[in-house]
N, C-alpha and C positions, 0 to 999 in steps of 0.2 A: 504493500500500500504506500502511496506517495506520502512522504513525511508531512508536507505542508497541509495536505488534505486531511490527514489524521489529526493534526493539531487543530485545524479549523473545525473538524467534527466534534472534538472534545470541548472546544470553546463554545460551540453552538449548544452542546448538551448542557453545560453549566448555565448558559443564558436561559435556556428553556426551563430548567429546574427552578432557577431564581424567579423567573417571571410567573410561572404557574403556581409556586408555593408562597411567594411574598407579595406580588403586586396584584395578581388577578386570581386569587384563590377560588372565588365564586363564579368565575367566568371561564368558559372553554375557549381557548385561543389556539388557532392552528399555527403550527410552526413547520418549517420545511428547509431543507438544504438541497439544491438541485445539483445536477451533474457538472455545472460550471463552477460550483463552489459558492454560489450566492446564497445568503441566509435571509430567510423571510420570517416575519411574525405577523399573523393575521391574514396571510395570503399564501397561496401555493405557486404564485408566478412572480417571484422577485425580479425586478428589472435593474437592480443595483447590487453591489456586493453585500449590502445590508438594507433590506426593505421592510418597512413597518406600515401595515394597513390599520388605521385607527378605527375603522368601522366597528370592530368587535370589542372595543374597550369602553363603550359607554361615553360618559362625559369627560373622561380623563384626558390628559395631554398625550400627544404622540410620543414625546420623549422628555425626560426630566432628570436633572441631577440635583439632589438635595431633597428636602421634605416639603410638604405643602405649606409650612409656615416659615421655612428658611430655604427658598429655592435659589440655586446657583444659576441654573440654565434650564429653560423650558421651551418646547415647541408645541404650540396648541393645535387642536384639530383644524382650526381655520388657517393654519400656516404662519401664525405670528410667532416671532422669536423673542423671548424675554431673558434678560440677564439681570439677576438680582431682583426679579419681580415674578410673582406667581401667575398673574393674569394680564399679559401684555395686550394692549389695545392697538398699538401701532405695529407695522410690519417688523420693525426692530425697536424694542423698548429696552433701554438701559437705565437702571436705577429708579424706575417708576413706570406706572401703567401706560402713560402717554395719552394720545388722542386717537380715536378710531379713524380719522381721515389723514393721519400723518404717516409718512413713509418711515421716518426715523425720529425717535424721541430720546433725548438725553437728559437725565436728571442727576445733578451732582452738587456737592456741598460748595464747590467753588465755581466750576464751569459746567453748563449743561452739555455743550459740544465744544471741543477744542480741536481746531483744524490748522495744520501747518503744511503749506505747499509752496513750491517754487513759482507756480503760476497763480493758483488760487488757494487761500487758506480754507475756504469753504465755498462750494458751488451748489446752490439749492434752487431747484426749479419746481414750482407747483402749477399744475394745470387746472384741476378741479378741487383738489383737497389742499393739504399742507405739505410742502416739501420737507421741511425740518421744523420740529417744535422742540425748543430747549427750555428747561426750567432749572435755574440754579440760584443759590442764595446770593451769589456775587454777579455772575453773568449767565444769561440764558444760553446764548450762542457766542462763542469767542473764536475769532479767526485771526491768524497771524501769517501774513504772506512774507516769506523769506526774501531778502534782497529787495528787488523792485516789484515783487509779486503783489497780488491783491489779497487783502485780509478776508474779505467776504464779497461774494457776488450773488445778488438776488435777481431772479428773472421770472416774470409771469406772462403767459401768452394772452390771457384774457382777464386781467384783474389787477391786483396791486402786487408790486414786487416786495414791498416791505411795509408792514403795518405795526405801529406802536399803540397798543391798547390804552396805555396810560404812561405817565412819566415824561421826562424831558429827554431830548436828543442832543447829544454832545458830539461835536466834530473838533478834534484836537484838544478836548478837555474831558476829564472823567467826572467833573462836577458841574454839569450844565445848570444854569440858573433860570432859564426860560425854556419854552417848548422846543426852540431850536437855538443852540448856543454854539457859535463857531469861534475858535480861538487858535492863534499860533503861539501862544505863550505870553508871559508877562513882559518879556523884553523883545518882542518881535511885532512886526506889522501884520495884521490879519487881513488877508485878501480873499474876497468872495467873488466868484465869477458866475454870471447869469447869462446863459446862451452860449453860442459858439463865437469865439473871438476871431476878428479879422474877416468875417463874412457879412456882406451887406444884406443878405437874406435872413440873417438871424437877429431878431429884435427881442428886447426884454421889456416886460411890463409887470408891475406889482399890484395885486388886488388886496384890498382891506376894507374894513368897515369904519365909518365915522363914529363919533361918540354916541350918536342917536341910532346907530345900526344901519344907516343908509350906505349904499355902495360908493366906494371911492377907489380910484386907480391912478397910478402915475407912471410916466415913462419919459424918456428924453428924445426930442426930435432931432432932425438933421443938423440944426443950428446949436445943438448941445444945450437947449433950454428945456427945463422940466415942464411937462404938461400934466396937469391934474384934471381928471374928469370925474363926473358924478355917476359913473357906471363901472362895471367890471370889464376889463380887457379880456379878450379871448385868444 
């Protein structure tokens, strides 16, 4: 008998005994090892070296490491993968259940998601649901682009690329004082660009409300004079 096949058969025997006596003592689970050496649980037609068919195990997960109260790794019947969580709602949930519409969820004490790349620290694209949802006590999503790379790139085909539910947004500062706070530091000149520079087809206009709530907008004309209008620019 082939030595590798013998060892594989013995391993399969121990797996079968463990599952039938410890995990599913009250349920009949079919197990098989075919002529190709593929191992199956819950099916007689394994299509991989180790195949598990969850249809016969009730409401339990397809695969789990740890206990139901201290789960290290789990694969649910719906195909979601959880690390450090028992019932992952996202396709990949790490450190928390996540959201049902999210592809990846990261929950951490410091960072929800930490990405480092030479081109992009994080590239997240959402079409109908959420590309990445991160929840952390310090940062929900943290991206660091090495060298001249991009820390984070958000793109949406038919919606919003980035939404802040609450809080202030800081650019160049970790302590934004207003809804949008842009700073180059205490000893530097802060430069903000609106539109494409050097192009006559790219114009800039700012909308706001007056103190009574009425529409106000302003822009600069060709003579570099500020024009203020009582409507919103489009």
